[in-house]
Steps between C-alpha positions, in 0.01 A plus 500: 500500500559152637202305631509383863140383542307266275127429488369144477435558130857622443640203692294264285654652187853485645461136610306409182208353693140608554387719788331210683841330526649813655213513750565131584871576554398779739234295681736204550783722629742473207476875439460766766313818421404834634163658447470855374144490372582183308768239562852605402815290479836669547790458260698355791230235552495413130877450498486297824229276356691440176822421684337269757291302252745487209520139384173407672178367346214713630235343276330354809546752782404237757788280380796718399802297390816529296463517124574168333553438130370174364 
């Protein structure tokens, strides 16, 4: 069965970051969630996030910019 909802922990594994980064993405409005006991992120939201921020450097969420190679 295909997954449609992801927990913060699952999103961290998918994005290859720690859970505190996912919580920061949520808090700063980069990811929208719904709450069913705990925060959940929809598959649609994951795909939207990846498409919107593809090619962007999100290392500093207060200063998101295009990825540059030096």
